[in-house]
C-alpha positions as a LaTeX table, in Angstrom:
\begin{tabular}{lrrr}
\hline
Residue & $x$ (\AA) & $y$ (\AA) & $z$ (\AA) \\
\hline
Met1 & 14.60 & $-0.08$ & $-11.81$ \\
Lys2 & 16.21 & 2.34 & $-9.18$ \\
Pro3 & 14.25 & 4.57 & $-6.77$ \\
Ala4 & 12.58 & 7.39 & $-8.18$ \\
Pro5 & 10.25 & 10.32 & $-7.40$ \\
Ala6 & 6.70 & 9.35 & $-6.96$ \\
Leu7 & 5.35 & 10.25 & $-10.47$ \\
Gln8 & 8.37 & 8.75 & $-12.26$ \\
Ala9 & 8.00 & 5.64 & $-10.08$ \\
Ala10 & 4.25 & 5.20 & $-10.97$ \\
Asp11 & 5.37 & 5.43 & $-14.68$ \\
Arg12 & 7.78 & 2.82 & $-14.23$ \\
Ala13 & 5.53 & 0.44 & $-12.41$ \\
Val14 & 3.17 & 0.65 & $-15.41$ \\
Ile15 & 6.05 & $-0.05$ & $-17.83$ \\
Ala16 & 7.35 & $-2.99$ & $-15.80$ \\
Arg17 & 3.99 & $-4.52$ & $-15.60$ \\
Glu18 & 3.68 & $-4.27$ & $-19.33$ \\
Met19 & 7.14 & $-5.64$ & $-19.91$ \\
Ala20 & 6.20 & $-8.77$ & $-17.69$ \\
Arg21 & 2.96 & $-9.28$ & $-19.64$ \\
Ala22 & 4.61 & $-9.09$ & $-23.05$ \\
Ala23 & 7.68 & $-11.32$ & $-21.90$ \\
Ala24 & 5.20 & $-14.07$ & $-20.53$ \\
Phe25 & 3.13 & $-13.61$ & $-23.79$ \\
Arg26 & 6.10 & $-14.42$ & $-26.17$ \\
Leu27 & 6.76 & $-17.34$ & $-24.05$ \\
Gly28 & 3.33 & $-18.84$ & $-24.23$ \\
His29 & 2.14 & $-17.85$ & $-20.87$ \\
Arg30 & 0.35 & $-15.16$ & $-19.09$ \\
Ala31 & 1.45 & $-12.80$ & $-16.21$ \\
Ile32 & $-1.34$ & $-12.54$ & $-13.70$ \\
Phe33 & $-1.28$ & $-9.47$ & $-11.27$ \\
Ser34 & $-4.34$ & $-10.24$ & $-9.39$ \\
Pro35 & $-4.30$ & $-10.19$ & $-5.66$ \\
Met36 & $-5.60$ & $-13.66$ & $-5.37$ \\
Pro37 & $-5.25$ & $-15.69$ & $-8.68$ \\
Ala38 & $-6.73$ & $-18.76$ & $-6.85$ \\
Ala39 & $-8.75$ & $-18.85$ & $-3.72$ \\
Glu40 & $-6.54$ & $-21.41$ & $-1.91$ \\
Gly41 & $-3.26$ & $-19.55$ & $-2.84$ \\
Val42 & $-1.26$ & $-17.36$ & $-0.70$ \\
Gly43 & $-1.77$ & $-14.07$ & $-2.62$ \\
Asn44 & 0.01 & $-11.53$ & $-4.84$ \\
Gly45 & 0.85 & $-8.18$ & $-3.45$ \\
Val46 & 2.43 & $-5.17$ & $-5.03$ \\
His47 & 4.07 & $-3.36$ & $-2.20$ \\
Ile48 & 5.30 & 0.29 & $-2.01$ \\
His49 & 8.81 & 0.97 & $-0.92$ \\
Phe50 & 9.47 & 4.38 & 0.00 \\
Ser51 & 11.69 & 6.88 & 1.81 \\
Leu52 & 12.07 & 10.49 & 2.49 \\
Arg53 & 14.58 & 13.44 & 1.12 \\
Asp54 & 15.10 & 16.85 & 1.87 \\
Lys55 & 15.00 & 19.73 & $-0.74$ \\
Ser56 & 18.73 & 19.19 & $-1.53$ \\
Gly57 & 18.26 & 15.42 & $-2.22$ \\
Glu58 & 19.66 & 14.12 & 1.17 \\
Pro59 & 17.91 & 11.25 & 2.77 \\
Lys60 & 15.93 & 11.90 & 5.83 \\
Thr61 & 14.41 & 8.62 & 6.88 \\
His62 & 16.93 & 7.20 & 9.09 \\
Asp63 & 17.97 & 8.15 & 12.77 \\
Pro64 & 19.75 & 5.57 & 14.65 \\
Asp65 & 18.36 & 7.15 & 17.90 \\
Gly66 & 14.77 & 7.62 & 16.68 \\
Pro67 & 11.78 & 4.95 & 17.23 \\
Leu68 & 12.36 & 2.01 & 14.87 \\
Gly69 & 15.43 & 3.73 & 13.48 \\
Leu70 & 13.14 & 6.43 & 11.81 \\
Ser71 & 13.79 & 10.29 & 11.80 \\
Glu72 & 11.23 & 12.48 & 13.25 \\
Ala73 & 9.76 & 13.41 & 9.75 \\
Ala74 & 9.82 & 9.85 & 8.82 \\
Ala75 & 8.00 & 8.79 & 12.02 \\
Gln76 & 5.47 & 11.40 & 11.53 \\
Phe77 & 4.79 & 10.36 & 7.92 \\
Ala78 & 4.38 & 6.74 & 8.85 \\
Thr79 & 2.07 & 7.58 & 11.61 \\
Gly80 & 0.00 & 9.52 & 9.08 \\
Val81 & $-0.25$ & 6.61 & 6.90 \\
Leu82 & $-1.32$ & 4.37 & 9.81 \\
Ala83 & $-4.01$ & 7.09 & 10.82 \\
His84 & $-5.60$ & 6.99 & 7.41 \\
Leu85 & $-4.97$ & 3.49 & 6.39 \\
Ser86 & $-8.50$ & 2.24 & 7.18 \\
Ala87 & $-9.86$ & 4.78 & 4.40 \\
Ile88 & $-6.93$ & 4.81 & 1.90 \\
Ser89 & $-7.10$ & 0.98 & 1.67 \\
Ala90 & $-10.00$ & 1.42 & $-0.55$ \\
Ile91 & $-7.45$ & 3.01 & $-3.19$ \\
Thr92 & $-4.36$ & 0.83 & $-2.38$ \\
Ala93 & $-6.32$ & $-2.48$ & $-2.04$ \\
Pro94 & $-9.32$ & $-1.69$ & $-4.36$ \\
Ser95 & $-10.99$ & $-4.99$ & $-5.19$ \\
Pro96 & $-12.95$ & $-7.44$ & $-3.63$ \\
Val97 & $-10.14$ & $-10.01$ & $-3.79$ \\
Ser98 & $-7.83$ & $-7.77$ & $-2.28$ \\
Tyr99 & $-9.56$ & $-8.54$ & 1.08 \\
Leu100 & $-9.18$ & $-12.27$ & 0.52 \\
Arg101 & $-5.28$ & $-11.77$ & 0.49 \\
Leu102 & $-5.38$ & $-9.67$ & 3.78 \\
Thr103 & $-6.18$ & $-12.44$ & 6.01 \\
Pro104 & $-3.94$ & $-14.53$ & 8.31 \\
Asn105 & $-1.41$ & $-17.30$ & 6.84 \\
Arg106 & $-0.96$ & $-15.48$ & 3.55 \\
Trp107 & 2.29 & $-13.37$ & 4.26 \\
Ala108 & 0.07 & $-10.14$ & 4.02 \\
Pro109 & $-0.84$ & $-7.75$ & 6.94 \\
Thr110 & $-4.29$ & $-8.06$ & 8.91 \\
Ala111 & $-3.76$ & $-5.07$ & 11.28 \\
Ile112 & $-2.89$ & $-1.55$ & 11.10 \\
Asp113 & 0.55 & $-1.61$ & 12.43 \\
Ile114 & 4.45 & $-0.84$ & 11.82 \\
Val115 & 6.92 & $-3.24$ & 12.87 \\
Lys116 & 10.68 & $-3.68$ & 12.14 \\
Gln117 & 11.53 & $-6.42$ & 9.69 \\
Asp118 & 8.01 & $-8.06$ & 9.66 \\
Arg119 & 6.64 & $-9.33$ & 6.36 \\
Gly120 & 3.15 & $-9.47$ & 8.15 \\
Ala121 & 3.10 & $-5.83$ & 9.12 \\
Ala122 & 1.08 & $-3.12$ & 7.24 \\
Leu123 & 4.28 & $-0.87$ & 7.41 \\
Arg124 & 7.57 & $-2.66$ & 7.53 \\
Ile125 & 10.70 & $-1.27$ & 8.50 \\
Cys126 & 13.10 & $-2.83$ & 6.03 \\
Pro127 & 16.54 & $-4.32$ & 6.83 \\
Val128 & 19.71 & $-2.82$ & 5.56 \\
Phe129 & 22.34 & $-5.63$ & 5.05 \\
Ala130 & 25.18 & $-4.39$ & 2.66 \\
Ala131 & 25.64 & $-0.93$ & 4.00 \\
Ser132 & 28.05 & $-0.32$ & 6.84 \\
Lys133 & 28.85 & 3.39 & 6.75 \\
Lys134 & 26.16 & 5.80 & 8.26 \\
Lys135 & 25.74 & 7.64 & 5.03 \\
Asp136 & 25.05 & 4.45 & 3.08 \\
Ile137 & 22.71 & 3.28 & 5.70 \\
Ala138 & 20.87 & 6.55 & 5.60 \\
Lys139 & 20.47 & 6.28 & 1.90 \\
Ala140 & 19.24 & 2.57 & 1.94 \\
Tyr141 & 16.81 & 2.86 & 4.91 \\
Asn142 & 13.18 & 2.62 & 3.71 \\
Leu143 & 9.69 & 1.56 & 4.67 \\
Glu144 & 7.63 & $-1.06$ & 2.78 \\
Phe145 & 3.84 & $-0.21$ & 2.45 \\
Arg146 & 2.22 & $-3.65$ & 2.03 \\
Val147 & $-1.45$ & $-3.04$ & 1.97 \\
Ser148 & $-1.43$ & $-2.71$ & $-1.84$ \\
Asp149 & $-1.66$ & $-4.92$ & $-4.90$ \\
Gly150 & $-1.81$ & $-5.02$ & $-8.56$ \\
Ser151 & $-5.64$ & $-4.14$ & $-8.88$ \\
Ala152 & $-4.57$ & $-0.55$ & $-7.51$ \\
Ser153 & $-3.65$ & 2.37 & $-9.81$ \\
Pro154 & 0.10 & 3.11 & $-8.91$ \\
Tyr155 & $-0.65$ & 6.82 & $-9.28$ \\
Met156 & $-3.60$ & 6.82 & $-7.02$ \\
Ala157 & $-1.91$ & 4.50 & $-4.57$ \\
Leu158 & 1.03 & 6.74 & $-4.19$ \\
Gly159 & $-0.94$ & 9.93 & $-4.16$ \\
Ala160 & $-3.06$ & 8.42 & $-1.11$ \\
Leu161 & 0.31 & 7.24 & 0.54 \\
Ile162 & 1.71 & 10.94 & 0.31 \\
Phe163 & $-1.37$ & 12.76 & 1.21 \\
Ala164 & $-1.60$ & 10.52 & 4.31 \\
Gly165 & 1.96 & 10.69 & 5.27 \\
Ala166 & 2.13 & 14.66 & 4.63 \\
Asp167 & $-0.87$ & 15.06 & 6.93 \\
Gly168 & 1.17 & 13.00 & 9.76 \\
Ile169 & 4.09 & 15.46 & 9.24 \\
Ala170 & 1.72 & 18.52 & 9.35 \\
Arg171 & $-0.03$ & 17.47 & 12.68 \\
Lys172 & 3.37 & 16.05 & 14.01 \\
Leu173 & 1.76 & 12.70 & 14.94 \\
Ser174 & 3.56 & 10.13 & 17.01 \\
Leu175 & 3.82 & 6.45 & 16.50 \\
Pro176 & 1.59 & 4.14 & 18.25 \\
Glu177 & 2.99 & 3.27 & 21.87 \\
Pro178 & 4.64 & $-0.33$ & 21.96 \\
Gly179 & 2.44 & $-3.01$ & 23.29 \\
Ile180 & $-0.78$ & $-1.52$ & 22.19 \\
Gln181 & $-2.90$ & $-3.95$ & 20.34 \\
Pro182 & $-3.11$ & $-2.36$ & 16.61 \\
Pro183 & $-6.73$ & $-2.12$ & 15.11 \\
Pro184 & $-7.62$ & $-4.43$ & 12.31 \\
Leu185 & $-7.57$ & $-3.57$ & 8.58 \\
Pro186 & $-10.92$ & $-3.40$ & 7.00 \\
Arg187 & $-12.27$ & $-6.99$ & 6.17 \\
Ser188 & $-13.84$ & $-6.01$ & 2.92 \\
Leu189 & $-13.90$ & $-3.54$ & $-0.05$ \\
Gly190 & $-17.29$ & $-2.41$ & 1.37 \\
Gln191 & $-15.97$ & $-1.63$ & 4.78 \\
Ala192 & $-12.96$ & 0.35 & 3.35 \\
Leu193 & $-15.25$ & 2.28 & 0.93 \\
Asp194 & $-17.46$ & 3.35 & 3.99 \\
Asn195 & $-14.39$ & 4.39 & 5.94 \\
Met196 & $-13.13$ & 6.33 & 2.86 \\
Glu197 & $-16.46$ & 8.10 & 2.32 \\
Asn198 & $-16.77$ & 9.20 & 6.05 \\
Ser199 & $-13.06$ & 10.54 & 6.29 \\
Leu200 & $-12.96$ & 14.28 & 6.26 \\
Ala201 & $-9.36$ & 14.13 & 5.30 \\
Val202 & $-9.87$ & 11.97 & 2.13 \\
Gln203 & $-12.82$ & 14.00 & 1.10 \\
Ser204 & $-10.50$ & 17.07 & 1.16 \\
Trp205 & $-7.82$ & 15.19 & $-0.69$ \\
Leu206 & $-10.00$ & 14.10 & $-3.65$ \\
Gly207 & $-12.68$ & 16.67 & $-3.76$ \\
Pro208 & $-16.47$ & 15.73 & $-4.02$ \\
Thr209 & $-16.73$ & 15.06 & $-7.81$ \\
Phe210 & $-13.75$ & 12.49 & $-7.88$ \\
Leu211 & $-14.70$ & 10.96 & $-4.54$ \\
Glu212 & $-18.39$ & 10.44 & $-5.56$ \\
Ala213 & $-17.27$ & 9.03 & $-8.85$ \\
Tyr214 & $-14.88$ & 6.54 & $-7.22$ \\
Leu215 & $-17.29$ & 5.32 & $-4.73$ \\
Arg216 & $-20.10$ & 4.87 & $-7.37$ \\
His217 & $-17.70$ & 2.86 & $-9.45$ \\
Lys218 & $-16.35$ & 0.69 & $-6.75$ \\
Arg219 & $-19.84$ & 0.01 & $-5.34$ \\
Ser220 & $-21.10$ & $-0.97$ & $-8.65$ \\
Glu221 & $-18.20$ & $-3.14$ & $-9.27$ \\
Leu222 & $-19.09$ & $-4.93$ & $-5.67$ \\
Ala223 & $-22.69$ & $-5.40$ & $-6.86$ \\
His224 & $-21.65$ & $-6.93$ & $-10.29$ \\
Val225 & $-19.74$ & $-9.87$ & $-8.52$ \\
Ala226 & $-21.81$ & $-10.26$ & $-5.25$ \\
Ala227 & $-23.20$ & $-13.46$ & $-6.38$ \\
Leu228 & $-19.86$ & $-15.12$ & $-7.00$ \\
Asp229 & $-18.20$ & $-17.26$ & $-4.43$ \\
Ala230 & $-14.48$ & $-16.99$ & $-3.52$ \\
Pro231 & $-13.22$ & $-19.39$ & $-6.11$ \\
Gln232 & $-15.44$ & $-17.82$ & $-8.91$ \\
Leu233 & $-14.31$ & $-14.31$ & $-7.57$ \\
Cys234 & $-10.66$ & $-15.15$ & $-8.04$ \\
Ala235 & $-11.03$ & $-16.69$ & $-11.52$ \\
Arg236 & $-12.92$ & $-13.51$ & $-12.59$ \\
Tyr237 & $-10.25$ & $-11.16$ & $-11.42$ \\
Ala238 & $-7.43$ & $-13.46$ & $-12.68$ \\
Glu239 & $-8.94$ & $-12.94$ & $-16.03$ \\
Leu240 & $-9.15$ & $-9.25$ & $-15.62$ \\
Tyr241 & $-5.69$ & $-8.58$ & $-14.14$ \\
\hline
\end{tabular}
């Protein structure tokens, strides 16, 4: 599947997942998209690659002279994502087992950071290998959002990412200074939900009715599995996803 506008990409993500499930079923297996199918495992992310284009469709993510090779708009977009990540992770990593994955030594992010070619970063600047011409490099240059997994709705995850990034552009936010220790990601879904509830930006994006419904639903889910230990929790979500 080639890159596509957000809504079309979300549709394709759902279709691809159902195709994987159907193919596995025909072979007598089951495809599992849970973030942590087993407590002792490494984890199972569903990451989002994205780039920017202008109104004419020209790529606008890359600037060889910009920070991390990013254009001004892309750097601002990325900074907006980082600025709101502690809250939108409740949407992009929306299950209790999501936060078992987001721990050290699991090829998953643990801090709110942006790094070039680092698979442990929350936002990763992806390498471009095959392209050599400036135009081809600009077309292929993209970022990878790694604080997401298969328990998230592709539509909500992309929406949260776009709202956060657009806010970064609107406020002309600057990337963090090199060498500054990045803040940690939320350590649990409960913490992420609290951050979400307290975020004025997220409140304005979602509106009071949807926000309240989402918080109630997810906190009810947390209460429902509160008595399960990590292996039991992973087994339960492996059944569901």
